[in-house]
N, C-alpha and C positions, 0 to 999 in steps of 0.2 A: 874485463870489458863489462860495462855496466848493463848492457842488454842481456847477457848472459846470466848476470846476477839477478835481473828482474825475473826472467823465465823460471830459474831455479826457485826464486822466492814464492812464485806463485805455486809450486809444486809442494813447497813447505806448508803453505796457507791451506792447501786441500787437506793436508794429513795432520793438521794442527789439532791438539787437543789441550785441555786445561793445564796439564802437567808442564807443557812448554811455554805457556803464556807468559811467565815472568821473563823468561830469556828473551822471547820475541819483543816483548815490550822495551826491554833495555837496548835491543838492537835498533829501535827507532824507526822512522818511516822509510818505506821501500818504494822506489819509483821506477820510471822508464822513460823512453823517448816518445813524444807525441807533439801534435800541433796545438799551439794556442789559438784562440778564436781571432778573426779578423778584427783589426783595430783601425779606425780612420785616422789618418795623420793630416786631415785637412787639405786645403789647397784646391785649386780648380785646374785639373789636368785635361788636356785635350790631345793627349798622345799617350803611347805607352811609356812607362818610366824606363830609366836607365840607372842602376844602382851599382856602386862599387865599393869594395873594402879597401880603404886607403891604409888601414892598419888592422890588427886584430881586434881592435875596440872602437873602429870608427866605420860609419857607413855615410856614403854622400849619395843623395837621390836627385835625379833631374827629370823635368818633363816640360813639354811646351804648355804654357798657360793659355787662358782664355783670350789674353791680349797678344798672342802670337809670339811672345818672348820666351826666353828660357828661364825657368824657376829652379830653385835649389832648396832642399831641405836636407839637413845632416844631422847625424847622431854622434855625440862626442864621447860615448862610452857610458854615459849616465843619463842623459836627457836629450831629446829631440829639440834642436834649435828652431827658431822661427823661420818660416819660408822668406827667401830673399829672391829678388829678381835680377837678371843679367841683361839689362836692356841694350839695345843697339842693333840687333840683328833679328829681322822677321824670319822665324823658323818656317820650314816648309809645311804646308797644311794638307799633304796627301794622307789618306786613310792610314797607310802603313808607316808614316814618318814617325821617327823618335830620335832624340839625341843618342849620341855614341860616346861613352866616357871610358877612360881607362886610368889606372894608376901605375905609374912607371917607377915610382918609388914611394917610401913611407910618407903619409900626409902630403902626398902631391897627386892632384887630380887634373887631367886634361879632358875637356868636353869639346865635342865637334858636332856641328849642326849644319844642314844645308840651307842656304839662304832661299826664301821664297822668291820666285821669279826667274832667277838665272841658274839655280843650282850650284853656286859656288859654295866651297866648303870654308867654314869659319871655325877657329879654335879659341878656347878661352880656358885659363889655367887658374887653379886654386892651389897655392903653395904655402902650407902652414896656415897662417893667417892673413896671407896677402893674396888679393885677387887681381890678376893681370887683365888687361882690356882685350877686346876682340882682335883676333889676327886673321887676316883674309888669306887663305891658302889657294884661292882661285879654283879652277876646274869647271866643268860643265858636265855635272853629275845627274844621272837619272835615277839614282838610288841613294839611300843613306849609306855612310861608310860603314865598314867594319874595321876597327883599329885594334892592333895587338902590340904588345911589348916583348920584344924578343931578347932584351937585357936592359939593365938599368939605363934610363934616359933615352932609350931607343924606342921610337914609335913608328910603326908602319900602318897606313890606312889604305883601304882598297875600296873601290866603289864601281858600280856599273856606269860607263859613260853614256852620253847621248848616242854614241854609235854602237852601242850594244856590247862593247869590249870591257874587260876588266882593266881598271887603271890604278896605279899605285903612287903614293907620295910618301916618302920616308924622312923621318927626323932623326939626325945622328947625335942629338944632344946639343947642337949649336945652330945648324941651319936645316932647312927643308930641301929635299933633292929636286922638287918640281914634279909635275905629273908625267908618269912613264906608263905607255900602254903595255898591257900584258896579253892582248888579244882576246880571242873567244867570241862565243855568240850566246851572251847571257840572255835568258828569258825576261820579257818586260815584267815589271812589278816584283822583280827579284833583286836580292842583294847578295854579295859574296859572304862566305862564313869562313873565317880564318882563325888560326891558332898557332902558337909557337911550341913546338915539342921539345926544343933543346935550344941553347944559345945559337942565334943565327940561323935557325931552321924554322921556316914558316910554311904552312901548308894551308891551301885554300880549296873549298868545295863550293861549286856553283850549281845552279839550275840552269841547264843549256836550253837553247831555243826549242828544242823537241821535248822538254821537261825531264830529260834524264839528269843524272848527277855526274858531274865531270870534276877532276882533281888537277891542281896546278901546284907544283912544288916551287915556291919563290926563290929558294935557295939554289935551285937546279933548273933554270929556265929552259935548258936544251932538251929536257924530258918532255916539254910541251904539255898540251891538255890530254887527259886520259879519262876513259869512261870508269866510273866506280859502280854505278847501278843503273840498269836500263828501265826500272820500274819508273814509270812517270809520277812526279810529285804533284800533290794536290791537297788543298785543305779539305777536311771532312765537313765543314760548315757550309752554310749557304752564302756567306759573304763574297762579294766579287773582288777577290784579292788573289795574289800569287802566293805560293808556298816557298819559303826559302829555308835552307838548312841552318842549323845552329852548331858550332864547333867549340870545344873546350879542351885545353891542355891537361892531360893527367899530371898532377903535381909530383908524383914519385916515379915517373917512367917516361921514356921518350916515346910518347903515345898521344895521338890526337884522337878524340871521340867526337864524331859529328852525328847529328840527329835530323830526320827529315820524315814528313808525313807523305805517304805515297799512296797511288790509286790502287784499287784491287785489280787482280789479274784473273785469268781463267781458272786458276788453281789456288789463289791467295786472296784473303780479304783485305780490304783497305786497312792500313796500319802504320805504325811509327817505326822506322828503321834506325838501328844503331850502325854506324860505320866507323871502324877502329882502324887507325893507320899507325904501324910501327916500322915502316919500310915496306910493307905489303899491307894490303886491305882485307879486312874480315868484315862481312856484312851479316847482321844478325836482325831477327824481327823481335821487337819488344812486345808484340802480340797486344797491342791496345785496340779495343773496339770503340774508342772514343765515347765510352759510357752509354752506348746504344742498348746494351743488354738490360740496363734498368733506367732506361730513358723516361722522363714523365710522360704521360699518356697525352696523345694529341698536341704534342710540341715538336718543333723543329729545332735543330742545332743552328742557331743564327751566327754565333761567334765561338772561335776557337783559338787558343793559343797555348803554347808549351814552352817549358825551358827544363833543363837538366843540370845537375851539379855533380861534378867528378871529383872525388876526394882521394886520399891515400888508401892503399890497401885494396884497390879494385873495387871501391865503393861508389856506386852510381845510383843516383837518385833523379827520377824524372816526374815533373809535375805537369798536370793539365788543367787549364781553365775553360770550362764549358758554360756557354750561355744558351739556354733553351727558351724559346718563345713560341707562343701559339701563331699558327699561319695568319697572315693579314686578312682582316675582315671576320676573323673568329672571335666570339664573345670570351671574355676573361683573358685580357692580353698581358697578364703579369708575367715577367721573366722568372726563370729559375736559374741561379747561378750554382754550379758544382765545381768541386775541386777534387782532383784526383792524383794519387801518390803511388809511385812504384819505386820499390826498393830492390836493388840489384847487388848483392855483395858476393864477390868471388865466383861470378858465374850464375847460370840459371839453376833452379827456376825463379822467374820474377813474377810477382803478382801485383796487379792494379787494385786499388781500393778507393771508395769514395771516403772523403774525409768530411764528417758531418759538421761544417762550419757555416755559420750564417753571416752574410755580408751586413755591415752596418746600414742602418736606414738611409743615411746621408751619402751612402756610397756612390749613387747615381749609376751611370751606365758603364759599368766595368767591362772592358774589352781586352786588354792586353796584360801579360804577366811577364816578370822578371824575378829571377831567383839567384841567389848567390850563397856561398859558404862563408861564415864567419868563424875563423879558426877551423878546427877539426870535427867539433862536435855540435855545431850549430848551423842551421839552414835558415835563411830569411827569404821570404817571398813578398812581392809587392805587385799591386794591379793598378792599372790607370785607365783613362777613357780614350776617346778618338774625337776628331772633329765632328764626327756625326752624333756625339752625345758625350758631355763631360763627365767627370767622375773625381771624387777625392782620391788622394794616394791612400791605399789601404795595405796593411802589413799583417802577416801571420808568421809565426816563428816555430820551427821544429826544434825543440830543446828537451833536455832532461828535466822531468817534473817529478816531485815527490807526490805520490798519490795514494799510498796505503799505510795506515798505522795500525800496528796489531795492539789490542789491548786485552787484558785477561777477562775471561768470560766470568760473569758472576753466576755461581751455581744456582739453579732453579730448585726451591725446595717445596 
């Protein structure tokens, strides 16, 4: 494992003397995993991005553009291709709105957006080099969908309806089932979070009207809705928006990991919860203080977003994007953007750290975050804007980097 090699190499470096110099020089550079700097990928995004890995060497990113249409940027394994528009459907312009995209097979991406005005869901497909036209799936949705693939070519989409219930529309590879209500009393400004922990097993977690977290097993509807956590959900930032959970399937275990920011209680501070389901629920506190311990002086947390990546071997990485601003009317209104990283390998302890990265000057008003795993040893994170302030698409990568080269010391005479 490279990380272990890196740690051992640092011990060697501390004990290094001139007699070992030739051997270490022949061993070559020694490195470790760390973040690259933020790089602007251009574009004008007025929504959070959604990015998917359609293969081990391909990334497709989508966002709402300044013209209200869906825009796409993709990486072919070597270079980023130019931005292209998918015109024809005016995307929803709510603060939290963003496209929802999934890859149900290699080099195949399906993207879903709510149409502005009536809340109908539309689908567009990129299959290899072929781009399909928009398909109207209907519905009267009051949230963006969360779509999952439970097996090849099978897609299930879930969203909050205008009646506050969760609704489902399923694609079997040939036709869509049509919208089916799953009941419930979902909070306004929230969307379901769903993941497939095994073939034909889909679990959803939602924010209830009372802000608690509840679970619905789609494959076992007779179980109905059940409480997972009674701690009310809430964003730690000042923005007037609801807090929704995010769920991911473990790639090597029949387990779903969900994450949600929750309010403080009498005995516990506000924090980020991890809720793991493998047939039974385990709830743990990831001990995030949302960067308040070293917050910039005289700044308020104006925007907050997070995402988590679940990889093989119980490896869990959570990332936070924090935008700090001075209160309205205060001199010196520059924003400060911070990025925080938590690594959780085979259980606690887990530690948060600030990653000292600087946003590009042209980045604009970064607001939302999306992260994904590309293979087993690489994490890619992307930021976008909102209709309150546009941004370029910005990318940072967590990759193995060669950082140290040992060279023989020249004796001082």
